[in-house]
C-alpha positions in Angstrom: -6.1 18.4 -118.4 -4.9 19.9 -121.7 -6.2 18.2 -124.8 -4.8 18.9 -128.3 -7.2 18.9 -131.1 -5.9 18.5 -134.6 -7.3 17.9 -138.1 -6.3 14.2 -138.3 -3.7 14.7 -140.9 -0.1 13.7 -140.8 1.1 17.2 -141.3 -1.3 18.4 -138.6 0.2 15.8 -136.2 3.7 17.0 -136.9 2.5 20.6 -136.3 1.2 19.3 -133.1 4.7 18.0 -132.1 6.2 21.5 -133.1 3.8 23.3 -131.0 4.2 21.2 -127.9 8.0 21.5 -128.2 8.2 25.3 -128.7 5.4 26.1 -126.3 6.5 23.5 -123.5 3.1 22.2 -123.2 2.5 18.4 -122.9 -0.7 17.2 -123.7 -2.5 14.7 -121.6 -4.7 13.6 -124.6 -4.7 14.2 -128.4 -8.0 14.0 -130.4 -9.1 14.5 -134.0 -12.8 14.3 -133.3 -15.1 16.4 -131.3 -16.8 13.4 -129.7 -13.7 12.6 -128.0 -13.5 15.9 -126.0 -14.7 15.6 -122.4 -16.8 18.5 -121.0 -14.2 20.0 -118.8 -11.1 19.3 -120.9 -9.0 22.4 -121.6 -8.8 22.1 -125.5 -5.9 23.7 -127.6 -6.7 23.5 -131.2 -3.6 22.9 -133.4 -3.4 24.8 -136.6 -1.6 22.8 -139.4 1.5 24.5 -140.5 3.4 23.0 -143.5 6.5 24.6 -142.6 6.4 23.7 -139.1 5.5 19.9 -140.1 8.4 20.0 -142.7 10.9 21.0 -139.8 9.6 18.2 -137.6 9.8 15.8 -140.6 13.5 16.7 -141.2 14.3 16.3 -137.5 12.6 13.1 -137.5 14.7 11.7 -140.5 17.9 12.9 -138.9 17.2 11.7 -135.3 15.5 8.4 -135.8 16.8 5.2 -137.3 15.1 4.1 -140.4 13.2 1.4 -139.0 11.8 3.6 -136.2 11.1 6.4 -138.7 9.1 4.3 -140.9 7.3 2.8 -137.8 5.9 6.3 -137.0 4.4 6.5 -140.6 2.9 3.1 -140.3 1.4 3.8 -136.9 -0.3 7.0 -138.2 -2.0 4.7 -140.7 -3.7 2.9 -138.0 -6.5 5.4 -138.2 -9.3 3.1 -136.9 -7.9 3.2 -133.4 -6.7 5.8 -130.9 -2.8 6.0 -131.4 -2.0 9.8 -131.1 -0.9 10.0 -127.4 1.3 6.6 -127.6 2.8 7.9 -130.8 3.4 11.3 -129.2 5.2 9.8 -126.5 7.1 7.5 -128.8 8.5 10.4 -130.7 9.2 12.6 -127.6 11.1 9.7 -126.1 13.1 9.0 -129.3 14.2 12.6 -129.5 15.5 12.3 -126.0 17.3 9.0 -126.6 16.9 6.4 -129.0 17.5 3.7 -126.5 14.2 4.5 -124.8 12.3 3.1 -127.8 13.6 -0.4 -127.0 11.8 -0.2 -123.5 8.9 -2.4 -124.3 7.8 -2.1 -120.5 6.6 1.7 -121.2 2.9 1.6 -121.9 3.3 3.7 -125.3 6.0 2.0 -126.5 4.2 -1.3 -126.0 1.2 0.1 -127.6 3.2 1.3 -130.6 4.7 -2.0 -131.0 1.5 -3.9 -130.8 -0.2 -1.6 -133.5 2.8 -2.1 -135.8 2.6 -5.9 -135.5 -1.1 -5.8 -136.1 -0.7 -3.6 -139.1 2.0 -5.7 -140.7 0.0 -9.0 -140.0 -3.0 -7.4 -141.7 -1.0 -5.9 -144.6 0.6 -9.4 -145.3 -2.8 -11.2 -145.4 -4.2 -8.5 -147.9 -1.2 -9.0 -150.2 -3.0 -12.4 -151.0 -6.6 -11.4 -150.5 -6.9 -8.4 -153.0 -8.8 -9.6 -156.1 -8.3 -7.5 -159.4 -11.1 -7.3 -162.0 -10.5 -6.3 -165.6 -12.2 -3.1 -166.8 -13.4 -2.3 -170.4 -10.3 -0.3 -171.1 -7.9 -3.0 -169.8 -7.1 -1.4 -166.5 -7.1 -3.6 -163.4 -9.5 -2.6 -160.7 -9.8 -3.9 -156.9 -11.9 -2.9 -154.0 -10.3 -3.1 -150.5 -12.0 -2.6 -147.2 -9.6 -2.6 -144.4 -9.3 -1.7 -140.6 -6.3 0.4 -141.2 -5.3 2.7 -144.1 -3.1 0.2 -146.2 -3.8 1.8 -149.6 -0.2 3.2 -150.0 1.5 0.0 -148.8 -0.7 -2.3 -151.2 -0.2 0.0 -154.0 3.5 0.0 -153.7 3.4 -3.8 -153.4 1.3 -4.2 -156.6 3.5 -1.8 -158.6 6.2 -4.4 -158.4 4.0 -7.4 -158.7 2.1 -6.0 -161.7 5.1 -4.5 -163.6 3.7 -2.5 -166.6 0.1 -3.1 -165.9 -2.0 -0.2 -165.0 -4.4 -0.6 -162.0 -6.7 1.2 -159.4 -6.9 0.1 -155.8 -10.1 1.7 -154.2 -10.4 2.0 -150.5 -14.3 1.9 -150.1 -14.3 3.0 -146.6 -12.1 5.9 -146.9 -13.1 7.1 -150.3 -9.5 6.9 -151.5 -8.0 5.5 -154.6 -4.4 4.5 -155.6 -3.8 4.9 -159.3 -0.7 3.2 -160.7 -0.1 5.7 -163.8 -0.3 8.8 -161.8 2.7 10.8 -160.1 0.3 11.7 -157.0 -0.8 8.1 -156.6 -3.3 8.7 -153.8 -6.8 10.5 -154.6 -9.9 11.6 -152.8 -12.8 10.2 -154.3 -15.9 12.5 -154.3 -18.3 10.1 -156.0 -18.3 6.7 -157.3 -20.1 4.5 -159.9 -19.3 0.9 -160.5 -16.9 0.5 -163.3 -17.8 -1.2 -166.3 -16.0 -4.5 -166.6 -14.4 -6.0 -169.8 -16.3 -8.6 -172.0 -14.0 -11.6 -170.6 -14.0 -10.5 -166.9 -17.1 -12.5 -166.1 -15.8 -15.6 -167.8 -12.5 -15.2 -165.8 -14.7 -14.9 -162.7 -16.6 -18.0 -163.4 -13.6 -20.0 -164.3 -11.9 -19.0 -161.0 -15.0 -20.1 -159.0 -15.0 -23.3 -160.8 -11.5 -23.9 -160.1 -11.8 -23.0 -156.5 -14.7 -25.6 -156.1 -13.0 -28.2 -158.2 -9.6 -28.3 -156.1 -11.5 -28.5 -152.9 -12.0 -32.2 -151.3 -15.4 -32.5 -150.0 -14.6 -35.1 -147.6 -11.8 -32.9 -145.9 -14.2 -29.8 -145.9 -13.6 -27.8 -142.7 -15.4 -24.6 -142.5 -13.8 -23.5 -139.2 -10.2 -24.0 -140.3 -11.0 -22.3 -143.6 -12.3 -19.2 -141.7 -9.1 -19.1 -139.5 -7.0 -18.7 -142.8 -9.5 -16.5 -144.5 -11.6 -14.7 -141.9 -15.1 -13.5 -143.1 -14.2 -9.9 -142.9 -11.6 -10.4 -145.7 -14.2 -12.2 -148.2 -16.5 -9.3 -149.1 -14.5 -8.7 -152.3 -13.0 -12.1 -152.9 -14.5 -13.4 -156.1 -14.4 -17.2 -155.0 -16.6 -16.4 -152.1 -19.2 -14.0 -153.7 
């Protein structure tokens, strides 16, 4: 039972595809953590090679339709679940024949489609649940804590919505930040200290809480229904619930 072990990066995964194709070895399992390796697995460690990764990326862009190509990227962002073997099968099947990707009865195709739908549903919710705070230097700052890695998708969304405003999106769980006024966009955060808020920010937060409370109708309060629309997992950084 051959297990491919890679470094967890997108480039590493593309290098894995390259190695599998040219060595004619099909993995039974793909892992990025030692804890997922079984005792008697035959482990093949994949070394990330940027040139090999670029060749695979170019081939994907050429061979796959835009929607299917984007799906590969989004599935890779579902980093809190095991997706590698399903995504590997999806890519291999797509290279053979694009018609294979519409076969929802194939377990890997079905898994990829299910993950894609879950990712997009969660992303759409986060568009409305992100709460920005104004910092002392007038930059907007927001913390996010999501199941999947949505930082780039959220950042690109708010670049359009907050046209001209500088902002920082901080993924607490992954220690990553999206910075609007930077060419690189995504940065790894080595250490973090709570930023200093502007003088007016606390007033804005208090006003928002008052508004949230005043527009509610006590006689029609339905906590269970409210949790259906705004689950508890999303409320950690929503001002009106803190």
